[in-house]
N, C-alpha and C positions, 0 to 999 in steps of 0.2 A: 389495539390497547384500549378497547372499550370507548373509543371516541375521544379520549383525553389527549392533551398535547404531549408530544414526545419530549421528555426531559433529558438533561445531561446524563443523569443516572441511567436512563433507558438506553441511551446511545453507548455509554461506556459498557453496559452489560452486553449489548449486541456486538460491540467490538470484540469483547472477550470470547463470545460464542462463535463469531463468523470470520474473524480476521486472525490469522496465525500470529502468535506472540513473536515470531521471528521478524515481523515488521515492527521496528522499534518506534516508540513515541517519547520524545523529550518532554512533552507537556500533554497531559490527558484531558485538558479542558476542550471545549468544542468551539471552533472559530465560527463567527457569525458575519463579521464585516471587517474589512481592512482597507486602509488608505495611507499611502506614504510609508511612514515607519510606525504606524499604530495599528493595532488589531483589537477588536472588541469580541468577547466571547458570547456564548448563548445566554449568559446571565447578566450581560451588560458590563462586565469587568473589562477594563482597558489594559492593554499590554504594549509596552515599548519593545520594538523588535530589534534586538541586537544579533539575530541569527540569520535573517534574510532568506529563510527557506534554504539553508545551507549554501548561501552565496548566490542565489538565483535572482535576487531582487535589487540589483544596484540602482535601478530607477524607481524602486519602491513598489508597494502594493497598488494595483489598479490605477496606474498613471493615466490621466485623462486622454493623453495623446495615443497611448496604447489601446485603451478600451474603445476609442473612436475608430481606430484602424481595424480592430478586430470585428466590431459590429458592422462596419461597412463591408468587410470581406465576407462575413457570414451571410449577408444578404445576396452576395454575388454567387458564391458556391463555397462548399466546405472542403471537399477533397476529391477532385477528379483523378488524382494519382498521377504524379509526374512521369512515371514509367508508361502510363497509358496515353496521356496527352499533356503537352507542355502548358505552363501558365507563367504569367509575367512575374509574379512575386518571387518565385524560385530563382529565375534568371537574374532579376534585379538585385536580389540579395547576394547571389554568388559574385556578381560584378562588384558590389559594394565591399564585400569582405576581401576580395582580391586587392582592392585599392587601399584599404585602411590597415591591412596587416603589414608587418615589417618585410622589407625586401624590395629592391628595385627591379627584380627579374619578373618575367611573365609568370602568372599564376593561374590556377584553376581552383574551383571550390565545389564540394559536393555536400549535400545535406542529409542528416539522419535525425534520430529521435532523442538520443541520450549521449552522455559523455562516454560511457563505456562503449557504445556502438561506434562513436567517432574514433576511439582508440583502436578498436578492432579493425576498422576500415583503413586507418592510417598504417597499421601493421600490414594489412593485405597489400596495399599499393607499394609499400617498401619492399616486401618480399617479391612481388611481381617485378618490380623495377630492377632489383639487385640480383634476382635469381638465387638468393640466399635464404636461410631459414631462421637463424638465431635472432632473438630479440633481447636487448639488454635494457633493464630499468635500474632503479637505484634503491638502496636500503632506505627504509622509511617512506617510500613512495606509495601513492594510492592512485589507481587508474580505473577502478570499477569493480563490479561484482559478477560479471559474466565469467565463464570458465577461463578464457584467455587472460582477461584482465585481473582475475583473482590471482593467477600465477605471477603476474607482474607486480602485484601489491605486496607490501611487506608485512603488514599487521595480520597475524594469524587469527587471533580472537578479536572481534567476532567474525571477521570476513572470510576466513579460509578453513576454519576448524571443521574437520569431518566432511568437507565438501569435495575432496579430491577423488580421483587423480586429476591433475591439472595438465594443461597443454604442454607438450615437451618443447625443448629448445628455447626456454625462457630463463634468463639469468639476471641476478641482481648484483650490481657493482657497488663498491663502497662509496660512501658520500660523506664529505666533511660535516661535522656537527660542532660548530665553533664554540658553543656553550660548554661542550664536554672535552675540549682539548686538554691534553696533559699540562699541568701547571708549569712544568719546567720549559715548555715550548712557547716561543713568541707566536703571534698570529701568522706571521710569514713563514716561520718554520713549520707550523702545523699545515698550512696550505701546501707547502712543498711536499711534506709527508703524504698528504692526501692525494696529490697528483701522482706521486710515485706509486702509491697503493692502487690507484685507478689503472695505471699503465701495467702494473704487475698482474692485475686481474686478467688481462688479455694474454698473459703468458701461462698462468696457472689454471685458468677456468675455461676460457673460450678464445680461440684465435680470431683476430679481427676479420680475416678473410671469410669467416663463416657467418658474420653478423650482418643482418639486413638493416637494422636500425637500432639506435640508442634513443630512448625516450626519457625526457627529464621535465619535471615541474620546475619552472623558474623559482617558485617558492613552494615548498612542500606543504600542501594543505592539511590533509588528515594526519600527516606526520608531525604536525605541531607548528605550522607556519615557520618552517626553517628556511632561512635565506642563505643560499650558498655563496661563498666568496666569488667575486666577479672573475678573478684570475682562474679559479677552478672551472667555471662555466666556459670561459674562453678556451682552456686547454681541451675540454671535451669537444667543443665545436671544431677545433683544429684537428683533433684526433679523428673525428668523423671525416673531415676533408681529406686527410692523408690516406685513409683506408677505404674510401668509397662507401662509407656507411651513411645512411639517411639519418639526419638529426631531426628528431621530432620534439617540439616543445608542447607539452601538455598545459595549455592555458585555460583549461576548463574552469578552474576556480579563480585564477589570477587575472583573467581577461576583463575587458570592458570597464576600464578605469579603476578597478579595485585597488591597484597599487600606486595610483597617482600618475600612471601612464596608461594609454589605451590598452597596451599589452605589456606584461612584465618583462618580456624579452628585451624591450627597449632599455631597461635599466642596465642590462649587461652588454649592450652594444652588439647583439648577435642577430643574425637573420636566419631563422630556422629554415630547413628545407621543407618541412611540413609542420603545420600547427593543428592542434585539436581544440575546438571551442564548444562551449555549451553554457550551462548554468544561466548567467545573466544575459545571454544572447537574446532571449525572447521574453523577458520579464515574467517568467513563470510558465510559459507554454513549453511543451516538450519539443526541443529543437537542438540539434548540434550540427557542427560543421567540421570538415577537414579541408584545410586550405594549404596549398603547397605549390612548388615549382611545377610548371606545366609539363615539363619533360618527365617528371615522376608521376604526376597525377593521371596523365593521359595514356599510360601504357596498357591499360585494361581494355578488353573488348566489350561491346554492348551486352548488357545483361549480367556482367560479372560483379557489378556494384549496384547499390540501391536498396530499396525496401518498400513494402506496401505503403506505409504511412510517412516515409522519409520526405522531409521538406514539405510538410503540410502547409497549404497556402495561408491558413489563419495564423499559424505560428510565424510564417515568413513575414506577413504584414506586421505582426507585433515586433519582430526583429528590426525591420526597416524603421519603424517608429522609434525603437530603442536607440538605434545609431544616431538618429537626429537629436534625440534628447541628450545624449552624452555630450554632444557639442554645444547645443543651445543652452544648456544649464551648467556648462563648465564643470563637469563632474570630476575631471582630473584634479582641478584646483580644490574642489570640495572634498575629494578623498584625502588630500594632504592635510587640509584643515581639520577634518574629523579625526584622522590618525594622530595628529599632533595633540589634540585635546585628550584623546584616549591615553596616549603615552604619558602625558603630564599627570593625569589622574592616577594611573598605575604607579608612577614613580612616587607620588604622594602617599599612596597606600603602602608601597614598599617601605617607606620611611617609618611607617607605623606598625607594620606586620612583618615579622621575620620569615613567614612562610611564603612570601613572594620571591620567586627566583628571577631567572632571566626574562627580560621584557624585549620582545622583538617587534619590529614594525617596518613595513614597506608600504607607504601610502596609508590607506585605511585598512590594510591587512595587518591586524595587530593581535598579539598573543602574549600571555604571561604564563610562566611555569609556576606550579605550586609544589613546594618542597617541604620536607620535614626538618627536624633539628640537625640532622646529619647531611642536609642538602641533597637528600634522595627524593625521587618522585613520590608525591603524596596523592594518590588517586582518591582516597577516601575524602580528604578535605576538598579536593576539586569537585567531587560529587556533591558535597554539602553546599558549596558555593553555587553551583548551577541549580541545585534543587531549590535553595532558598529563592534565588532569582525567579525561577519559573513558577514558584508558589506566591510570588509577591509582585507580579506585574511586569516582569522583564524576561523576554525570551532570550536564552543564553545557552551556548553550546560548549562542550569540551572537545579536546582532540589529543593527539600525541600517541605514540606507540605504547606508552605506559599510562595513558589516560590521565595525565596530570597537567594538561594545558587548557587554560580558558582562552577561547578564541572569540574574536569580534568580527561580525559580518553585517553590521548595520547597513540598511539602505543608504545610498549616498545622497538621497534627497531629504534625509532627516533634518528637521528644523532644530534651531538652537535650543528651543524650549523642550522638545522631545529628547534631545541629547542630554540636556541638563537633568531632566527627570530620570532618564535611564541610568545616568552616572550616579545619581543619588541612591537608587535602588541597589546598584552594584556596590556602592560603599557599604550599605547596610548588609549585603550578603557577605562581604569580607569581615565586617565587624562580627556578624553572627558566627562565622567560621572560626573566629579567634577565641570564642568562649569555650 
């Protein structure tokens, strides 16, 4: 470019020319520097981060303990490949994950690169263990963008449209949506109805003797931060026990203190047979894990599981640092504190704006529905809110099958000052959307 400095406009034009538009961008500014819950763009503008790289930054941007661990590891070696020669960080992380995940039984853990890859491998071990083929996920669930995980995901646009055919023997069971229960039903009646529908599904759609695994997000993330009733989750767990089905908890978004517990399964008093983990596991480094009962995990023969970059040692060291930070900085307590402040602010905004619908929260996993005058999903107004925020110093995301949910995934290390500043911009975004 004739020796001149590359500008934001230059990079945006290059992005249009060289990067497919199918790779979405919630914010088209150019990141330059980030620390904790703040990000500075290439023009020196500051952003408060309420998105957390879609939930991957529970310990924040560039935590000093993480960056130190990463730098030390890079000086030792970057990637010898665990399938070629073993190294300590993979084994130490596997041990740590087996110890901190729910369940008093013997466990094993294996590492991969992404959440979708973790889900694929959890399904592989469940099929190998049960010698069955069928996989059951739930309505409004999201499990990834690979072929198998697209089939397990509910939302058609943008995730599945024109990308088929999908992997066979994947079925989606009904899931209660408490906000949408029929008005004539009490909560308990609706839960009873939902349990009945769930069990009828295994009569009308797939027999349980054909099912290898049922996979459930303890809180549905992309579905709109939907929190299932504890009794329903318990019934699903018991159904799996009764029929020899592997129960997989997809804790990719809910894990690592996001919900005020180390793992969201703890809120429901369940011990999954297998868990999938990723996102905030390694503070932004690509890493995922499958952790589960040793008897299930160890059925495969050498070479049947793994991957070229799976369990990269730099990412493993980042993850080991993350696990220390979660405890040292009391991030479970911090998650509850942040979540309560967000909930209070949203309730205040709801008193002032009729377009705020249901507010949902488990720890710092918080969301609000945006609705029209008939209490129907309002995707356009939701987009206006997130656009205003992203244009005025607040990174903010939407979610939900109908695109009408504003969700909050702020780093759990956010300071009171940063949180206050972010909430002020959020309030402005709602005020602008009301006009």
